[in-house]
C-alpha angles and dihedrals in degrees: 000000000000122000125217128216135212120187122204105198123194124186115275099176124104107285090215089067091055089224108160102162116037099079112063124153088194086076086070101034099048097062092036093054092043091054090048091049093242123142110244139189136163142197136188114237119194104162147009087269090060092047092047091051095048096043093048089068127064112271108206097196120098096215127048118194117197107202119192144069123330143163137173089296095059144264118328122220122210094264093051098262110144120220102211103154096256108121100221143106106029098343118113129206115269116258108255090236087066096056122108097040127141106247123198122189103205094195140093130282103349090120091055088074104055091187091060092047091047090050091050091049090050093045092053093036083227124186088220133354123203125196139162125249095198139054105276134199114221095243092058092046088055091048096049094041095049090053090044092052090050089050091050091049091049092049093047090050090057099038145353102274146026103248137199089259090053089053092047089053090050091051092047091050093049100036091101088069096056094102097043092084098036131005124242094024111158100181131053108265096228127072131190123218 
């Protein structure tokens, strides 16, 4: 079984510089997915309106990667909107055809607040949600996530789901990298919800 990947990129660059194009994680994921034989697509999301529009239509990909800034409060879109999993002011419910996806938040610290990660998982009705509990540099996010996606594909090829034991094996296999991003890290940076 082959997986497919959709990236939702939001702007990471300094808003004062009005730079809306130079940072694009799709520049990494497009060739990576092509080399892995995985279907790939990407979109820029800047606001709740963008997210509402995209999530109101069927997304065919199995995995959605949100790439941008985050903290314990949630994932920040370019205009300052914070995706925190609480369906409220300006945020619509997710179309049922988009439930049961694997969601990765490629951003810092969201996993540090398990309540926020649980709310995001519930909001998206995700099969699994992955988030980081540490500050993360992009290059290490790409490294962890590419190995994670390969682990998910391998698990799905053998069975119907990516389980807790599959995630534990992923963490064990990547634990040697825990101090590459930040020194004195005692726990694996990624969590699964």
